Structures are given as C-alpha cells and as structure tokens.
N, C-alpha and C positions, 0 to 999 in steps of 0.2 A: 680433292683431298688426298693427301698422302697417307694411305691406309697403313703402310709399314711403319711410318713414324708414329701414327696414332696408336698402333699396337704396342710399340715400345713405351710410349708415355703411359698407357694404361697399365702395363706391367710394372713400371716404376711406382705408380700410384698404389697399386695392389700391394706391392712389397712394403712400402712405407706405412700404409694403413694397417697392414697386418702386424708390423713391428710395434706400432703405437697401440693397436687394439689389444694385443696380447696382455701387457701388464695392466692396462685399464680394466679389462674384463676380469682379471684375477682379484682386483680389489673392489669391484662394483657389482655388476649384475650377475656374475657367475662365481661369486666368492664361495658359494656353497658346493660348487662342483669339485671333484677331486683334482688337485693341482696337476697330477701326471696326465690325466685324461684331457684336461683343458689344454695343457701345454702341447701334447701330441697333436691335438686338433689344429692349434695355431701353427705348429711347426709344419704340418702337412700343407697348409695354405702358403706358408713362406717358401717352402721348397718348390712348390708348383709355380709360384710367382717368379722365383729365381730362374726356373727352367724356361718359363715363358719369356722372361727378359733376355736370357741368353739367345734363345731361338730368334726372337724379334730383332736383336742387334745383328745377328748373323745375316738375316734376310735383308735388313736395311743396308749393311755393308755390301752385300752381293748386288743389290740394286744400284748402289753407287758405283761399283766397278764397271757396270755395263754402259755408263755414260760416256 
C-alpha cells in the first residue's frame, strides 16, 4: 500500500468532513453552544487538516521525484 497516498486521501477526507460538519453541527446537535466557540473548534480542525494535506502532498511529490 502506498502510505503517502493514503495519508493525502485521509487529509482530503478530514478537510471535507470538517467543512460539511461545521454548519451541520451549528443547526443540529450543537445549536446550544456559543457560535464563536463552536466555530473556533471547527476552524482548528480545518486548519490542521489543511496543514496535513499540504505536508502529505509535499511528501508524495518528493517520493515521485526519486523515481
């Protein structure tokens, strides 16, 4: 299994799931939470997913350059 590719796919899934989960949580199960706190929590996950995605893509490209 290509673990670098799997890591990139996982980062994409985490990013999309966070972007979808944020507004859903605001109108469903976490609607009683303060909007600013909830948004900051989701934003932290989104930023980390973006960071993971960037790092994963760099590792994937570096692995391809060695071929």
